[in-house]
One Martini backbone bead per residue (centre of mass of N, CA, C, O) as a GRO file, in nm:
protein
  169
    1MET     BB    1  -3.867  -1.642  -0.665
    2ASP     BB    2  -3.920  -1.661  -1.007
    3LYS     BB    3  -3.803  -1.433  -1.230
    4PHE     BB    4  -3.906  -1.581  -1.505
    5ASN     BB    5  -4.238  -1.584  -1.401
    6VAL     BB    6  -4.280  -1.292  -1.357
    7LEU     BB    7  -4.532  -1.065  -1.392
    8VAL     BB    8  -4.616  -0.748  -1.426
    9SER     BB    9  -4.912  -0.773  -1.308
   10SER     BB   10  -4.790  -0.853  -1.010
   11LEU     BB   11  -4.627  -0.555  -0.971
   12MET     BB   12  -4.807  -0.346  -1.039
   13SER     BB   13  -4.967  -0.045  -1.032
   14HIS     BB   14  -5.315  -0.022  -0.922
   15PRO     BB   15  -5.459   0.208  -1.026
   16VAL     BB   16  -5.434   0.460  -1.249
   17ILE     BB   17  -5.306   0.795  -1.241
   18SER     BB   18  -5.442   1.009  -1.455
   19ILE     BB   19  -5.391   1.281  -1.697
   20PRO     BB   20  -5.447   1.562  -1.853
   21PRO     BB   21  -5.275   1.803  -2.033
   22GLU     BB   22  -5.419   2.057  -1.863
   23THR     BB   23  -5.279   2.007  -1.618
   24ARG     BB   24  -5.159   2.134  -1.327
   25VAL     BB   25  -4.891   2.136  -1.124
   26ALA     BB   26  -5.045   2.161  -0.851
   27GLU     BB   27  -5.226   1.910  -0.905
   28VAL     BB   28  -5.005   1.699  -0.910
   29PHE     BB   29  -4.887   1.750  -0.623
   30GLY     BB   30  -5.151   1.676  -0.485
   31LEU     BB   31  -5.176   1.388  -0.588
   32ALA     BB   32  -4.904   1.291  -0.482
   33ASP     BB   33  -4.970   1.331  -0.181
   34ARG     BB   34  -5.239   1.170  -0.161
   35GLU     BB   35  -5.132   0.894  -0.334
   36GLY     BB   36  -4.813   0.826  -0.348
   37VAL     BB   37  -4.723   0.940  -0.634
   38HIS     BB   38  -4.500   1.025  -0.942
   39HIS     BB   39  -4.654   0.891  -1.188
   40PHE     BB   40  -4.815   1.034  -1.498
   41PRO     BB   41  -5.028   0.971  -1.720
   42ILE     BB   42  -5.113   1.100  -2.039
   43ILE     BB   43  -5.458   1.138  -2.127
   44GLU     BB   44  -5.633   1.135  -2.454
   45HIS     BB   45  -5.894   0.988  -2.567
   46GLY     BB   46  -5.753   0.707  -2.450
   47ALA     BB   47  -5.459   0.815  -2.506
   48LEU     BB   48  -5.124   0.795  -2.493
   49MET     BB   49  -4.909   1.097  -2.470
   50GLY     BB   50  -4.759   1.072  -2.181
   51LEU     BB   51  -4.520   1.166  -1.915
   52VAL     BB   52  -4.515   1.252  -1.560
   53CYS     BB   53  -4.302   1.369  -1.316
   54THR     BB   54  -4.229   1.542  -1.042
   55CYS     BB   55  -3.936   1.606  -1.140
   56ASP     BB   56  -4.037   1.762  -1.403
   57LEU     BB   57  -4.171   2.006  -1.205
   58ARG     BB   58  -3.940   2.142  -1.109
   59GLY     BB   59  -3.973   2.495  -1.091
   60ALA     BB   60  -4.258   2.518  -1.169
   61ARG     BB   61  -4.529   2.666  -1.213
   62PRO     BB   62  -4.833   2.600  -1.068
   63ASP     BB   63  -5.008   2.717  -1.335
   64SER     BB   64  -4.885   2.523  -1.510
   65LYS     BB   65  -4.869   2.311  -1.760
   66VAL     BB   66  -4.758   1.979  -1.814
   67TRP     BB   67  -4.718   1.919  -2.115
   68PRO     BB   68  -4.442   2.072  -2.177
   69LEU     BB   69  -4.296   1.863  -1.946
   70ALA     BB   70  -4.336   1.615  -2.095
   71ARG     BB   71  -4.299   1.289  -2.195
   72ARG     BB   72  -4.340   1.136  -2.520
   73GLN     BB   73  -4.136   0.894  -2.464
   74VAL     BB   74  -4.283   0.609  -2.368
   75VAL     BB   75  -4.251   0.346  -2.164
   76THR     BB   76  -4.371   0.023  -2.254
   77VAL     BB   77  -4.561  -0.259  -2.108
   78SER     BB   78  -4.683  -0.556  -2.086
   79ARG     BB   79  -4.869  -0.736  -1.859
   80THR     BB   80  -4.733  -1.019  -1.994
   81SER     BB   81  -4.473  -0.958  -1.917
   82SER     BB   82  -4.175  -0.985  -1.784
   83ALA     BB   83  -3.982  -0.859  -1.537
   84VAL     BB   84  -3.719  -0.885  -1.692
   85GLU     BB   85  -3.794  -0.729  -1.941
   86ALA     BB   86  -3.864  -0.465  -1.791
   87ALA     BB   87  -3.593  -0.416  -1.660
   88ARG     BB   88  -3.427  -0.395  -1.921
   89LEU     BB   89  -3.589  -0.163  -2.047
   90MET     BB   90  -3.551   0.045  -1.823
   91SER     BB   91  -3.245   0.046  -1.820
   92ALA     BB   92  -3.198   0.117  -2.125
   93ASN     BB   93  -3.386   0.399  -2.076
   94ALA     BB   94  -3.354   0.543  -1.804
   95VAL     BB   95  -3.607   0.457  -1.616
   96GLY     BB   96  -3.850   0.456  -1.338
   97SER     BB   97  -4.079   0.384  -1.554
   98ALA     BB   98  -4.364   0.192  -1.672
   99VAL     BB   99  -4.620   0.154  -1.885
  100VAL     BB  100  -4.901  -0.040  -1.857
  101THR     BB  101  -5.046  -0.268  -2.095
  102ASP     BB  102  -5.375  -0.356  -2.257
  103GLY     BB  103  -5.305  -0.306  -2.536
  104ASP     BB  104  -5.428   0.026  -2.552
  105ALA     BB  105  -5.447   0.014  -2.245
  106VAL     BB  106  -5.409   0.151  -1.940
  107CYS     BB  107  -5.322  -0.044  -1.623
  108GLY     BB  108  -5.026   0.062  -1.528
  109ILE     BB  109  -4.738   0.072  -1.303
  110LEU     BB  110  -4.376   0.042  -1.326
  111THR     BB  111  -4.116   0.029  -1.094
  112ARG     BB  112  -3.818   0.003  -0.958
  113GLU     BB  113  -3.933  -0.062  -0.673
  114ASP     BB  114  -4.102  -0.302  -0.758
  115LEU     BB  115  -3.867  -0.473  -0.855
  116ALA     BB  116  -3.670  -0.461  -0.606
  117SER     BB  117  -3.898  -0.577  -0.397
  118ALA     BB  118  -3.946  -0.863  -0.534
  119ALA     BB  119  -3.627  -0.919  -0.616
  120GLU     BB  120  -3.298  -0.955  -0.622
  121GLU     BB  121  -3.264  -1.013  -0.926
  122LEU     BB  122  -3.406  -0.754  -1.020
  123ALA     BB  123  -3.222  -0.550  -0.874
  124LEU     BB  124  -2.973  -0.634  -1.044
  125LEU     BB  125  -3.083  -0.556  -1.326
  126ILE     BB  126  -3.119  -0.241  -1.212
  127GLY     BB  127  -2.839  -0.163  -1.088
  128GLU     BB  128  -2.731   0.031  -1.318
  129GLY     BB  129  -2.987   0.214  -1.232
  130HIS     BB  130  -2.790   0.469  -1.107
  131CYS     BB  131  -2.656   0.708  -0.942
  132ALA     BB  132  -2.324   0.807  -0.969
  133SER     BB  133  -2.330   0.992  -0.705
  134CYS     BB  134  -2.574   0.878  -0.482
  135GLY     BB  135  -2.747   0.591  -0.585
  136THR     BB  136  -3.011   0.632  -0.679
  137ARG     BB  137  -3.330   0.521  -0.851
  138GLN     BB  138  -3.443   0.804  -0.876
  139HIS     BB  139  -3.484   1.028  -1.117
  140LEU     BB  140  -3.344   0.964  -1.394
  141ARG     BB  141  -3.058   1.050  -1.608
  142ALA     BB  142  -2.854   1.103  -1.851
  143GLY     BB  143  -2.516   1.086  -1.845
  144PRO     BB  144  -2.201   1.049  -1.850
  145ASP     BB  145  -2.067   0.777  -1.985
  146SER     BB  146  -2.325   0.586  -1.942
  147THR     BB  147  -2.469   0.730  -1.714
  148TYR     BB  148  -2.640   0.828  -1.414
  149LEU     BB  149  -2.866   1.092  -1.297
  150CYS     BB  150  -3.016   1.265  -1.088
  151VAL     BB  151  -3.186   1.557  -1.065
  152ASP     BB  152  -3.021   1.671  -0.830
  153CYS     BB  153  -2.734   1.626  -0.946
  154MET     BB  154  -2.786   1.761  -1.211
  155SER     BB  155  -2.842   2.037  -1.098
  156ARG     BB  156  -2.572   2.079  -0.949
  157ALA     BB  157  -2.405   2.035  -1.235
  158ARG     BB  158  -2.507   2.256  -1.379
  159GLY     BB  159  -2.262   2.426  -1.570
  160LYS     BB  160  -2.072   2.195  -1.541
  161ASP     BB  161  -1.774   1.977  -1.625
  162TRP     BB  162  -1.858   1.804  -1.363
  163PHE     BB  163  -1.865   1.502  -1.159
  164ASP     BB  164  -1.971   1.336  -0.864
  165PHE     BB  165  -1.876   0.985  -0.808
  166GLY     BB  166  -1.741   0.965  -0.561
  167GLY     BB  167  -1.533   0.862  -0.309
  168GLU     BB  168  -1.271   1.022  -0.337
  169ASP     BB  169  -1.120   1.346  -0.243
   0.00000   0.00000   0.00000
């Protein structure tokens, strides 16, 4: 596979399972279980309003609306962009997915896993985007000193002024 010629459209997941802002947390978890997805664009009147990942909903009440928990600054990439461009954009923004667009329309989702499974070269490009504590590429957030932490490690470290970066005891 020539990493420089792979288009986002050939790697993205589609069709997209989007939700309206008034969707309840329990509904999203139900969709995630049935469909095997974790990232849900929030669309209202045909416009992308935000994005919610199941990790954003951890600890939320099942009857809560997802909108207050959603990320409003959504990383988007054109379906005609190269996979390399998308990988760099996702790594720079420390996100596990990008919403794929065709003009103004949402047409897919591209995840770190999509990129990593497509080519070793793409996996290396997003290699920096991993949890500094456990190494996972899923559900990342910005951590200390330009590192990333997954939501599980971030939760364990919350309230503490140290992080376990692995390695020696």
